[in-house]
C-alpha positions in Angstrom: 80.4 19.1 -55.5 82.2 17.6 -52.4 80.9 18.8 -49.1 82.6 17.7 -45.8 80.2 17.7 -42.8 81.8 18.1 -39.5 79.8 16.8 -36.0 81.3 17.9 -32.7 80.7 15.3 -29.8 83.7 16.0 -27.7 83.4 14.1 -24.5 80.6 11.9 -25.8 82.3 8.9 -26.7 84.0 9.0 -23.3 80.7 9.2 -21.5 78.5 6.9 -23.7 81.1 4.6 -24.7 80.4 4.5 -28.1 80.0 7.3 -31.1 76.3 8.3 -31.7 74.3 8.5 -34.9 72.6 12.3 -35.3 70.1 12.2 -37.8 70.4 15.9 -38.7 73.6 15.4 -40.4 72.4 12.2 -41.7 69.5 13.7 -43.5 71.7 16.5 -45.0 74.1 13.9 -46.6 71.1 11.8 -47.9 69.5 14.7 -49.8 73.0 16.0 -51.2 74.0 12.3 -52.6 70.3 12.2 -53.9 71.4 15.2 -56.1 74.7 13.8 -57.0 77.0 15.5 -54.6 79.7 13.8 -52.4 79.8 14.1 -48.6 82.4 13.0 -46.1 82.1 13.3 -42.1 84.6 14.4 -39.8 83.6 13.3 -36.0 85.2 15.1 -33.0 85.0 12.6 -30.6 87.7 14.2 -28.6 89.0 17.7 -28.6 90.4 18.5 -31.7 93.9 18.7 -32.7 94.9 21.6 -35.1 97.2 19.7 -37.5 95.0 16.5 -37.3 91.9 18.3 -38.1 93.4 20.1 -41.0 95.1 17.0 -42.5 91.6 15.4 -42.3 90.1 18.3 -44.3 92.8 18.3 -46.8 92.5 14.7 -47.5 88.9 15.1 -48.2 89.5 18.2 -50.3 86.0 19.8 -50.1 84.6 23.1 -51.5 82.1 23.6 -48.2 82.9 22.7 -44.8 79.3 22.4 -42.7 79.5 22.3 -39.1 76.5 21.2 -36.9 76.8 22.7 -33.3 74.9 22.6 -29.8 75.5 25.0 -27.4 78.0 23.1 -25.5 79.9 22.2 -28.7 80.4 25.6 -30.3 83.5 26.6 -28.9 85.2 23.6 -30.4 83.4 24.4 -33.8 84.6 27.8 -33.4 88.1 26.6 -32.9 88.0 24.4 -36.2 86.5 27.1 -38.5 89.3 29.4 -37.4 92.0 26.8 -38.4 90.4 26.5 -41.6 90.4 30.2 -42.1 93.6 30.5 -41.2 95.0 27.9 -43.4 92.8 26.7 -46.2 90.9 30.4 -46.8 89.5 29.1 -49.8 87.0 26.8 -48.4 83.5 28.1 -47.5 82.6 27.4 -43.8 78.7 27.1 -43.0 77.3 26.4 -39.4 73.8 25.4 -38.5 72.0 23.0 -35.6 70.5 24.2 -32.5 72.6 26.6 -31.3 73.2 28.9 -34.5 69.4 28.7 -35.2 68.7 30.4 -31.8 71.4 32.8 -31.9 72.4 33.4 -35.5 73.4 36.8 -34.9 76.0 36.2 -32.2 77.4 33.1 -34.1 77.7 35.1 -37.7 79.7 37.9 -35.4 82.4 35.7 -35.9 84.1 36.1 -39.0 85.4 32.6 -39.6 81.7 31.3 -40.2 80.8 32.5 -43.8 77.3 31.5 -43.6 74.6 30.7 -40.9 71.9 28.2 -41.6 68.4 29.0 -39.5 66.6 26.2 -39.2 65.9 22.8 -41.4 69.0 22.6 -43.2 68.3 20.0 -46.1 67.3 22.0 -48.8 68.9 25.5 -48.0 72.3 23.4 -48.2 71.1 21.8 -51.2 70.5 24.9 -52.7 73.8 26.5 -51.5 75.7 23.6 -53.0 73.8 24.0 -56.3 74.4 27.6 -56.6 77.9 27.4 -55.9 78.6 24.5 -58.4 76.8 26.5 -60.9 78.6 29.9 -60.2 75.2 31.4 -59.1 74.9 33.9 -56.3 74.6 32.6 -53.0 73.2 35.9 -51.3 69.8 35.4 -51.3 69.0 31.6 -50.3 66.4 31.2 -47.7 67.2 30.3 -44.1 70.6 31.2 -44.8 72.4 34.3 -43.2 75.7 35.8 -44.7 77.8 38.6 -44.9 78.6 40.4 -48.1 80.6 43.1 -48.9 80.2 44.4 -45.2 76.4 44.1 -45.0 74.5 41.1 -43.0 72.0 39.6 -45.1 69.2 37.8 -42.8 67.2 35.9 -45.7 63.8 34.9 -44.8 62.8 31.7 -43.5 61.2 29.1 -45.9 58.3 27.0 -44.9 58.9 24.2 -42.6 58.6 20.9 -44.4 55.2 19.4 -44.3 55.8 16.3 -45.6 58.6 14.5 -43.9 58.0 11.3 -46.0 59.6 13.4 -49.4 62.8 13.1 -47.5 65.3 10.0 -48.3 66.4 8.1 -45.6 68.9 9.6 -43.3 72.4 8.4 -44.5 73.5 6.0 -42.0 76.8 4.9 -44.0 78.3 8.8 -43.4 78.7 7.6 -40.0 80.2 4.4 -40.2 77.0 2.8 -39.1 78.1 -0.8 -38.7 81.3 0.3 -36.3 78.6 2.2 -34.1 76.4 -0.9 -34.1 79.3 -3.2 -33.1 80.2 -0.8 -30.3 76.5 -0.2 -28.8 75.1 -3.5 -28.9 73.1 -3.1 -32.2 70.9 0.0 -30.9 69.7 1.9 -34.0 68.6 5.3 -33.2 65.4 6.3 -35.1 63.3 9.2 -35.5 59.5 9.2 -36.6 58.9 13.0 -36.8 60.1 16.4 -35.7 59.1 19.1 -33.1 57.3 19.2 -29.6 54.1 21.2 -28.8 55.0 21.3 -24.9 56.4 24.7 -23.2 59.3 23.6 -20.9 61.0 26.4 -19.6 64.4 24.5 -19.9 63.7 23.7 -23.8 64.5 25.4 -27.1 61.1 24.1 -28.6 58.9 27.0 -27.4 61.8 29.9 -29.1 61.7 27.6 -32.3 57.9 27.4 -32.5 57.6 31.0 -32.0 60.3 31.7 -34.4 58.5 29.4 -37.3 55.2 30.6 -36.6 53.1 30.9 -39.6 55.3 28.7 -41.5 53.4 25.5 -41.3 52.8 22.8 -38.8 55.8 22.7 -36.2 55.2 19.2 -34.9 55.1 16.5 -37.7 55.2 12.8 -38.0 56.1 10.9 -41.0 53.8 8.6 -42.2 53.9 5.0 -40.2 54.4 3.0 -43.7 57.3 5.3 -44.4 59.0 4.7 -40.7 58.0 0.9 -41.4 59.8 0.9 -44.8 63.0 2.5 -43.0 63.0 -0.4 -40.5 62.6 -2.8 -43.3 65.6 -1.2 -45.1 67.9 -1.2 -41.7 66.8 -4.8 -41.1 67.9 -6.1 -44.4 71.4 -4.0 -44.3 72.6 -4.5 -40.8 72.2 -6.6 -37.8 70.1 -4.5 -35.7 69.2 -6.1 -32.3 67.0 -2.8 -30.7 65.4 0.1 -32.2 65.6 3.3 -30.1 63.2 6.1 -31.0 64.6 9.4 -30.3 61.5 11.4 -30.7 61.0 13.6 -27.9 57.3 12.5 -27.5 56.5 9.2 -29.6 53.1 8.6 -28.3 52.0 12.3 -29.0 49.2 11.3 -31.5 47.4 8.4 -30.2 46.0 7.5 -33.5 49.0 7.0 -35.4 50.7 5.3 -32.2 48.1 2.6 -32.4 48.5 2.1 -36.1 52.4 1.9 -35.5 52.0 -0.9 -32.9 49.3 -2.8 -34.8 51.4 -2.8 -38.2 54.9 -3.2 -36.4 53.5 -6.4 -34.2 52.9 -8.1 -37.6 55.9 -7.7 -39.1 59.0 -7.1 -36.9 60.2 -9.3 -33.9 62.7 -6.4 -32.8 62.4 -4.8 -29.5 62.0 -1.0 -29.4 62.5 2.1 -26.7 60.6 5.3 -27.0 60.7 8.5 -25.3 57.4 10.1 -23.9 55.7 12.1 -21.1 53.6 11.2 -18.0 50.5 12.9 -20.0 51.0 10.4 -22.9 51.7 7.1 -21.0 48.9 7.2 -18.8 46.7 5.5 -21.1 46.0 1.6 -20.9 45.3 1.6 -24.5 48.6 3.2 -25.5 50.5 0.9 -23.0 48.9 -2.1 -23.9 49.4 -1.7 -27.7 53.3 -0.8 -26.9 53.7 -3.9 -25.2 51.9 -6.0 -27.7 54.1 -4.4 -30.6 57.4 -5.5 -28.5 58.1 -2.1 -26.8 60.8 -3.2 -24.4 61.0 0.4 -22.2 60.0 3.8 -22.1 61.7 7.1 -21.0 59.9 9.6 -19.3 61.1 12.8 -17.8 60.6 13.6 -14.1 63.1 16.1 -13.7 62.3 16.9 -10.3 60.5 14.9 -7.3 59.3 18.3 -6.0 55.9 19.3 -7.6 55.9 23.0 -7.0 59.4 23.5 -8.5 58.5 20.8 -11.3 55.5 22.9 -12.1 56.2 26.6 -11.7 60.0 26.8 -12.3 60.2 23.6 -15.3 56.7 24.0 -16.5 56.2 20.3 -16.1 52.4 20.1 -14.7 52.1 16.7 -13.3 51.8 15.4 -10.0 53.8 12.8 -8.1 50.6 10.5 -8.1 50.2 11.1 -12.0 53.8 9.4 -12.1 53.3 7.0 -10.1 50.4 5.6 -12.1 52.3 5.9 -15.0 54.8 3.8 -13.6 52.5 1.3 -12.4 50.4 0.8 -15.8 54.1 0.4 -17.7 55.0 -2.3 -15.0 51.5 -4.1 -15.3 52.2 -4.6 -19.0 55.8 -5.5 -18.7 57.5 -2.3 -19.8 60.7 -0.9 -18.1 60.8 3.1 -17.3 63.9 4.8 -17.7 63.7 8.5 -16.0 65.3 11.5 -17.0 66.0 14.0 -13.9 68.0 17.2 -13.3 69.3 19.0 -10.4 70.7 22.4 -9.8 67.6 23.9 -11.1 67.1 27.6 -10.3 65.3 27.9 -6.9 66.2 24.3 -6.1 67.4 23.5 -2.7 69.3 20.5 -1.3 66.4 19.1 0.0 64.6 19.2 -3.3 67.4 17.2 -5.0 66.8 14.8 -2.2 62.8 14.4 -3.0 64.0 13.9 -6.5 66.1 10.7 -5.3 63.8 9.7 -3.0 60.7 9.7 -5.9 63.3 7.5 -8.2 64.2 5.2 -5.5 60.3 4.7 -4.6 59.7 4.1 -8.4 62.5 1.7 -8.8 63.1 2.7 -12.8 65.1 0.2 -14.7 67.8 2.7 -15.2 67.8 6.9 -15.0 69.9 9.5 -16.4 70.5 12.7 -14.5 72.5 15.9 -15.3 73.2 19.2 -13.7 70.7 22.0 -15.4 72.3 24.0 -17.9 70.8 27.4 -19.3 70.7 27.1 -23.1 70.0 30.6 -25.0 66.7 31.4 -25.9 65.0 29.5 -23.1 62.8 30.8 -20.3 65.1 29.9 -17.6 68.2 31.1 -19.7 66.3 34.6 -19.4 65.5 34.2 -15.5 69.3 33.1 -14.9 70.4 36.3 -16.6 68.1 38.4 -14.8 68.6 37.0 -11.6 72.1 37.3 -12.1 72.4 33.6 -11.7 75.0 33.2 -14.4 78.5 33.1 -14.0 80.4 35.3 -16.4 82.5 33.3 -19.1 81.6 29.9 -17.5 81.4 27.2 -20.1 81.0 23.4 -19.8 81.6 20.8 -22.5 78.4 18.7 -21.7 75.4 18.6 -19.6 77.2 15.5 -17.7 79.4 17.7 -15.1 79.1 17.8 -11.5 79.2 21.5 -11.2 77.2 24.1 -12.7 77.5 27.5 -14.8 75.0 29.2 -12.4 75.5 30.6 -8.9 72.7 29.9 -7.3 71.5 31.2 -3.6 69.2 28.5 -2.6 71.8 26.0 -3.3 75.7 25.9 -2.6 78.3 24.3 -5.2 79.1 21.4 -2.3 75.5 20.8 -1.8 75.2 20.4 -5.5 78.0 18.1 -5.8 76.5 15.8 -3.0 73.5 15.6 -4.7 75.2 14.6 -7.6 77.0 11.7 -5.8 73.7 10.6 -4.5 72.0 10.3 -7.8 75.4 8.3 -8.9 74.9 5.8 -5.9 71.0 5.6 -6.7 72.3 4.4 -10.4 74.7 2.1 -9.2 71.9 0.8 -6.8 69.7 0.2 -10.1 72.8 -1.7 -12.0 73.3 -3.7 -9.1 69.7 -4.9 -9.1 69.7 -5.4 -12.9 73.1 -7.3 -12.7 73.1 -9.6 -9.2 69.7 -9.3 -7.9 70.9 -11.5 -4.8 73.8 -8.8 -3.9 71.1 -6.0 -4.3 68.6 -7.7 -1.6 71.2 -7.9 0.6 71.9 -4.0 0.0 68.5 -3.2 0.7 68.4 -4.9 3.9 71.7 -3.2 5.0 70.1 0.1 4.0 67.0 -0.7 6.5 69.6 -1.6 9.1 71.4 1.6 8.5 68.2 3.7 8.5 68.2 4.5 4.7 71.8 5.6 4.6 73.0 4.5 1.3 76.6 5.2 1.6 77.1 3.2 4.7 75.0 0.2 3.2 77.5 0.0 0.2 80.4 0.2 2.5 79.2 -2.3 4.6 78.1 -4.4 1.7 81.9 -3.7 0.0 83.0 -5.2 3.8 81.0 -8.4 3.4 82.2 -8.9 0.0 85.7 -8.8 1.1 84.9 -11.1 3.9 83.3 -13.7 1.7 86.5 -13.3 -0.8 88.7 -14.2 2.3 86.8 -17.2 3.2 86.5 -18.4 -0.1 90.2 -18.1 0.0 90.7 -19.7 3.3 88.5 -22.7 2.2 90.6 -23.0 -1.1 93.7 -23.1 0.7 92.2 -25.7 3.4 91.3 -27.9 0.4 94.6 -27.6 -1.1 96.5 -28.7 2.3 94.2 -31.1 2.7 94.7 -32.2 -0.6 98.5 -32.3 0.1 98.2 -34.4 3.2 96.2 -37.1 1.4 98.8 -37.0 -1.4 101.6 -37.9 1.2 99.7 -40.3 3.0 99.2 -42.2 -0.3 102.9 -41.9 -0.8 103.7 -43.3 2.2 
């Protein structure tokens, strides 16, 4: 059977500069292909056009269209499902991913979706496709919710897949992977496991752990040998320059991490990046092993520079001194550090945003990410935002990289939020300057001191110096040209 998979990433290419690879659909495709089915992908990198989308669906000619949706992308997915039901009503539509898993009742309230997949989708989707192909009843497949004769059927959840090595490697060809590599400098996204044990109030993992309670270990890692086998396979097939592990906390299991580093170091020379936490990187044995294995850098979440806000609101209980120690340890072993930060957090003030910026400027990360806080359904901070009346009715943003918020916060005005966003962008530009032009960066730092830390005035002065330098260069070239002309005339005379 032919299945059309739809990945909505509207605005993503514009922000990242390249298409992304998404493991969720990659695993769905590899499991279906292993069972003899066909898959094709529609990648929505810009807001979809009705006729273009339907033309692509008709060309694929699937029996089933399977959407994956985050909260940000769900409105685009809804629009596409509606177009299918209006023009191609014979095609079944199923939707899964983070948003449908968290709020399946809300999603299935839309009649344009025939089914919702709750949780891990590889085997539920395979069971569905097999049943459709064989003409069997699809009403009682675990993890799938559907309507039948006006009745909502909420099938129970199946146990979580405990041995991730059972899965075939995620399908890269589905995403035209060579094209992705050509546009992102050869960076290959990897996943070593699933799940996160921490209780951050802005994250969906606590709710997912509760949803799957009693169905097996929520946090699971593939075996080191299985991960290395996939790297070996990818290196033999594609031109890879850097591995980019996207697991929430790569160093969660110390024994696993040390085994990976020891085996990786012996076989591969490719640099790699990981995500981790301060609590899981403040260990010299781990950092030394990562460095020896050619880990290029680590991404860690600071989120806020205000310790009280970070601990009490975000439930990230590490001190600024612990963060400083983690940076110092990473730098001692030659690892770059990339920070993740938020602004517009409930309870945050403009002064707290400045604390986050100041802490980052002190730490001097290799680069940073910053985003305006967005309240996701089924998270503690979403509930708080609703309870306190912060959530603006009907507000929606297509991504978390916007300069505005869907919250009305009593402690932070929209103008203060935008100023904080702009200050973060200034700092990001500073860090890029440091990487690309160290001499220019040193001049900029001297100007900041001269202007008592005012980054905007320092940048303006730097631009003025740049214009003066270019003028001097032009005048010098003009003078040289005039001298050359005079000398030529003298020779002719």
